[in-house]
C-alpha positions as CSV (number, residue, x, y, z in Angstrom):
1,M,-5.5,-26.7,-12.0
2,Q,-3.5,-23.5,-12.4
3,R,0.0,-23.2,-11.1
4,F,1.0,-20.7,-8.4
5,A,1.9,-17.3,-10.3
6,R,4.4,-14.7,-9.4
7,A,1.9,-11.9,-9.7
8,V,-0.5,-13.6,-7.1
9,F,2.1,-14.5,-4.5
10,L,4.1,-11.6,-3.2
11,V,5.5,-13.6,-0.3
12,S,8.7,-14.3,-2.2
13,M,9.7,-10.7,-2.2
14,L,11.4,-7.7,-0.7
15,L,14.1,-8.0,1.9
16,I,16.8,-5.4,2.5
17,S,20.4,-6.3,3.1
18,R,21.7,-6.1,6.5
19,A,24.7,-4.4,5.0
20,V,22.7,-1.4,3.8
21,A,20.5,-0.7,6.8
22,D,20.7,-0.6,10.5
23,T,16.9,-0.2,11.0
24,P,13.9,-1.7,9.1
25,A,13.2,1.7,7.4
26,G,13.1,0.1,3.9
27,D,10.7,-2.5,5.2
28,L,8.6,0.1,6.9
29,A,8.5,2.3,3.7
30,F,7.2,-0.6,1.7
31,A,4.7,-1.7,4.3
32,Q,3.3,1.9,4.4
33,G,3.0,2.0,0.7
34,D,6.0,4.3,0.0
35,Y,7.3,2.2,-2.8
36,A,9.5,5.0,-4.4
37,A,11.4,5.2,-1.1
38,A,11.6,1.4,-0.9
39,F,13.1,1.4,-4.4
40,R,15.7,4.0,-3.5
41,A,16.7,2.0,-0.4
42,W,17.2,-1.3,-2.3
43,R,18.5,-0.1,-5.7
44,D,22.1,0.8,-4.8
45,A,22.5,-2.6,-2.9
46,A,21.2,-4.4,-5.9
47,E,23.6,-2.6,-8.2
48,Q,26.5,-3.7,-5.8
49,G,25.4,-7.3,-6.4
50,Q,23.5,-8.1,-3.2
51,A,21.1,-10.9,-4.0
52,S,18.3,-10.0,-1.5
53,A,18.2,-6.5,-2.8
54,M,18.0,-7.7,-6.4
55,V,14.9,-9.7,-5.6
56,A,13.4,-6.6,-4.0
57,V,14.2,-4.4,-7.1
58,G,13.0,-7.1,-9.5
59,T,9.7,-7.3,-7.6
60,L,9.1,-3.6,-7.9
61,Y,9.6,-3.7,-11.7
62,D,7.4,-6.8,-11.9
63,T,4.5,-5.2,-10.0
64,G,5.0,-1.6,-11.1
65,H,5.4,-0.3,-7.5
66,G,7.6,2.8,-7.3
67,V,8.8,2.4,-10.9
68,A,7.3,1.8,-14.3
69,Q,6.3,-1.8,-14.7
70,D,8.9,-3.7,-16.9
71,F,8.8,-7.5,-16.9
72,G,12.1,-7.7,-18.8
73,T,13.9,-5.7,-16.1
74,A,12.2,-7.7,-13.5
75,L,13.5,-11.0,-15.0
76,Y,17.0,-9.5,-15.2
77,W,17.2,-8.9,-11.6
78,Y,15.5,-12.1,-10.5
79,R,17.8,-14.1,-12.7
80,R,20.9,-12.3,-11.4
81,A,19.7,-13.0,-7.8
82,A,18.9,-16.7,-8.7
83,E,22.3,-17.1,-10.1
84,A,23.7,-15.8,-6.9
85,G,21.8,-18.6,-5.0
86,D,18.6,-16.8,-3.8
87,V,15.8,-19.4,-3.6
88,R,13.0,-16.8,-3.9
89,A,14.6,-15.5,-7.1
90,M,14.9,-19.1,-8.4
91,F,11.0,-19.5,-8.0
92,N,10.4,-16.0,-9.5
93,T,12.6,-16.7,-12.6
94,G,10.9,-20.1,-13.2
95,E,7.5,-18.5,-12.9
96,M,8.6,-15.7,-15.6
97,F,9.7,-18.4,-18.0
98,D,6.6,-20.5,-17.2
99,N,4.2,-17.8,-18.1
100,G,6.2,-15.8,-20.7
101,R,6.6,-12.7,-18.6
102,G,9.5,-10.6,-19.9
103,T,10.6,-13.5,-22.1
104,P,9.1,-16.0,-24.5
105,A,7.5,-18.9,-22.5
106,D,10.0,-21.8,-22.1
107,R,8.7,-24.7,-20.1
108,L,12.1,-26.4,-19.9
109,E,13.7,-23.4,-18.6
110,A,11.0,-23.0,-16.0
111,V,11.3,-26.6,-14.8
112,K,15.1,-26.0,-14.4
113,W,14.5,-23.1,-12.1
114,Y,11.6,-24.6,-10.3
115,R,13.6,-27.7,-9.5
116,M,16.5,-25.6,-8.2
117,A,14.0,-23.8,-5.8
118,A,12.3,-27.0,-4.9
119,K,15.6,-28.6,-3.9
120,R,16.0,-25.8,-1.5
121,G,12.6,-26.3,0.1
122,H,10.4,-23.9,-1.9
123,G,7.0,-25.4,-1.6
124,R,5.3,-23.4,-4.4
125,A,8.0,-24.4,-6.8
126,A,7.4,-28.0,-5.9
127,Y,3.7,-27.6,-6.5
128,N,4.2,-26.1,-10.0
129,L,6.6,-28.9,-10.9
130,A,3.9,-31.3,-9.8
131,V,1.3,-29.7,-12.0
132,I,3.7,-29.7,-14.9
133,Y,4.6,-33.4,-14.6
134,R,1.0,-34.4,-13.9
135,D,-0.3,-32.7,-17.1
136,G,2.7,-33.4,-19.3
137,D,2.9,-29.7,-19.9
138,G,6.1,-29.3,-22.1
139,V,7.6,-32.3,-20.6
140,P,6.6,-36.1,-20.6
141,R,3.8,-36.9,-18.3
142,D,5.3,-38.4,-15.1
143,T,2.7,-39.4,-12.3
144,A,5.5,-40.7,-10.0
145,A,7.3,-37.3,-10.3
146,A,4.0,-35.4,-9.8
147,V,3.2,-37.4,-6.7
148,R,6.8,-36.7,-5.3
149,F,6.5,-33.1,-5.9
150,F,2.9,-32.7,-4.6
151,R,4.0,-34.5,-1.4
152,M,7.0,-32.1,-1.1
153,A,4.7,-29.2,-1.6
154,A,2.3,-30.5,1.1
155,N,5.2,-31.0,3.5
156,H,6.0,-27.4,3.0
157,G,2.4,-26.1,3.8
158,I,0.8,-25.8,0.3
159,A,-2.7,-26.9,1.1
160,A,-3.8,-27.3,-2.5
161,A,-1.3,-30.2,-2.9
162,K,-3.2,-32.5,-0.7
163,P,-6.3,-32.9,-2.8
164,N,-4.2,-33.5,-5.9
165,L,-2.4,-36.3,-4.0
166,I,-5.8,-37.8,-3.2
167,A,-6.9,-37.5,-6.9
168,L,-3.7,-39.4,-7.9
169,H,-4.6,-42.1,-5.3
170,A,-1.5,-41.2,-3.4
171,P,-1.4,-41.3,0.5
172,V,-1.4,-37.9,2.2
173,L,1.1,-37.7,5.0
174,P,-0.7,-36.7,8.3
175,S,0.0,-33.1,9.6
176,P,1.2,-32.7,13.2
177,P,-1.5,-31.8,15.6
178,L,-1.9,-28.1,16.4
179,T,-1.5,-27.1,20.0
180,A,-2.8,-24.0,21.6
181,S,-2.2,-22.3,25.0
182,R,-5.0,-22.1,27.4
183,P,-5.8,-18.5,28.3
184,M,-5.4,-17.6,31.9
185,G,-8.6,-15.9,33.2
186,L,-9.4,-14.3,36.5
187,P,-13.2,-14.3,37.4
188,G,-15.0,-11.7,39.6
189,R,-14.8,-7.9,40.1
190,R,-11.8,-8.0,42.4
191,A,-10.0,-10.2,39.9
192,E,-11.0,-7.9,37.1
193,A,-9.4,-4.9,39.0
194,A,-6.3,-6.9,39.6
195,T,-6.1,-7.8,36.0
196,V,-6.3,-4.1,34.8
197,G,-3.6,-3.2,37.4
198,A,-1.4,-6.2,36.2
199,F,-1.9,-5.4,32.6
200,S,-1.1,-1.8,33.1
201,R,2.2,-2.9,34.8
202,F,3.0,-5.2,32.0
203,Q,2.6,-2.4,29.4
204,Q,4.8,0.1,31.5
205,A,7.5,-2.7,32.0
206,A,7.3,-3.8,28.4
207,L,7.7,-0.2,27.0
208,A,10.6,0.5,29.4
209,K,12.2,-2.9,28.6
210,Q,12.1,-3.9,32.2
211,P,11.4,-7.4,33.5
212,V,7.7,-8.4,33.4
213,D,6.1,-10.2,36.4
214,P,4.4,-13.6,35.8
215,D,0.9,-12.2,36.8
216,A,1.1,-9.6,34.0
217,L,2.1,-12.2,31.4
218,G,-0.9,-14.3,32.4
219,V,-3.1,-11.3,31.7
220,L,-1.5,-10.6,28.5
221,E,-2.4,-14.1,27.4
222,A,-6.0,-13.8,28.4
223,R,-6.3,-10.5,26.5
224,L,-4.8,-11.7,23.3
225,P,-7.9,-12.0,21.2
226,E,-8.9,-8.5,22.2
227,L,-5.4,-7.1,21.5
228,L,-5.4,-8.7,18.1
229,T,-8.6,-7.1,17.2
230,K,-7.4,-3.6,18.4
231,A,-4.1,-4.0,16.6
232,K,-5.8,-4.7,13.3
233,E,-7.8,-1.5,13.9
234,G,-4.7,0.5,14.1
235,D,-4.1,0.6,17.9
236,G,-0.3,1.1,18.4
237,M,-0.1,0.0,22.0
238,A,-2.1,-3.2,21.2
239,A,0.3,-3.9,18.3
240,Y,3.2,-3.5,20.6
241,D,1.7,-5.9,23.1
242,I,1.2,-8.6,20.4
243,G,4.7,-8.0,19.2
244,F,6.0,-8.6,22.8
245,A,3.7,-11.8,23.1
246,Y,5.2,-13.3,19.9
247,E,8.7,-12.3,20.9
248,H,8.5,-14.0,24.2
249,G,6.0,-16.8,23.5
250,A,3.4,-15.4,25.9
251,G,0.2,-17.2,25.1
252,V,1.2,-17.9,21.5
253,P,4.1,-19.9,20.1
254,R,7.3,-17.7,19.9
255,D,7.4,-16.3,16.5
256,L,10.0,-13.6,15.7
257,V,8.5,-13.0,12.2
258,N,5.1,-12.1,13.7
259,S,6.9,-10.2,16.5
260,Y,8.7,-8.1,13.8
261,I,5.5,-7.4,11.9
262,Y,3.6,-6.2,15.0
263,Y,6.4,-4.0,16.2
264,L,6.6,-2.5,12.9
265,R,2.9,-1.7,12.9
266,A,3.3,-0.2,16.4
267,S,6.2,2.0,15.2
268,T,3.6,3.9,13.0
269,S,1.8,5.0,16.1
270,P,1.4,8.9,16.4
271,D,2.3,8.5,20.1
272,A,6.2,8.8,20.4
273,D,6.2,6.9,23.7
274,I,5.0,3.8,21.7
275,R,6.7,4.6,18.4
276,R,10.2,5.0,19.7
277,P,10.4,1.5,21.8
278,A,8.5,-0.1,18.9
279,L,11.1,0.9,16.3
280,D,13.9,-0.1,18.6
281,Q,12.3,-3.6,19.1
282,A,11.6,-4.0,15.4
283,S,15.3,-3.1,14.7
284,A,16.4,-5.6,17.3
285,I,14.2,-8.4,16.0
286,E,15.2,-7.6,12.4
287,Q,18.8,-8.4,13.1
288,Q,17.8,-11.9,14.4
289,L,15.8,-12.8,11.4
290,T,17.3,-15.0,8.6
291,D,16.9,-13.8,5.0
292,D,14.0,-16.2,4.5
293,E,12.3,-15.2,7.7
294,H,12.7,-11.5,6.7
295,A,11.2,-12.2,3.3
296,D,8.3,-14.1,5.1
297,A,7.6,-11.1,7.3
298,L,7.4,-8.8,4.3
299,G,5.1,-11.2,2.5
300,R,2.8,-11.5,5.4
301,M,2.5,-7.7,5.6
302,I,1.7,-7.5,2.0
303,G,-0.9,-10.2,2.2
304,N,-2.6,-8.6,5.1
305,A,-2.7,-5.2,3.3
306,R,-4.5,-6.6,0.2
């Protein structure tokens, strides 16, 4: 079974240092496909030694977005960031050595960097280590180590690890049950009219950053499936509503990463009355995200765009 490759998984990439941006302008540029603008935003910070920007610049060279593709330069930036302690860069560096991208393949060097990333909780690094030890690929075969790393990967959400554990006759730890909120609906024509009015009040209050009444939040919960569809179709107001729902845990578990993503989508709306508050909210959420959460947000956006 193949290992996870850097070229396939862009979720380890691209976060801009809080020191060089007060708004998510660089993120927005990348999400909109303006890779040259994203490169300009991150290059100076990388040259000043900021690890997160080094990962970003390395990824642009790795994928050839905004710059000429150059695996050697990509590895240079990944390794600098990895040596500065960035876990995403540790995985990227390991993958480059694993697959001989920008350097001759070196399995032992790959294992070194994968181990460093796995110790920091990087699930894909743990998975790759498990495959290497299971197959004895450049290292002595070690089934116990393979089981240990497959289990670590499974615990960090890597679904492919579970069938490998079963194949190795190792128990798979049960996943926690998923919970979902029950939508709050209001039947009948009168209720439908009340629903429309309450939802309109919610949208006005949310855009104006005013308190939202409980009835309006209930309507928001009931309309989430419809709003998700509209947001995917490019409806800026729907994207704002979903961002609000994730920010406040209204009908969905509170998730600032998804909130940030949907506010960013809303900030591309041609309607300035939506665009301005959406960008304000995205900026506020961005300041609350950790570096790992910020990288996760960008990874999800890239995955959704493919």
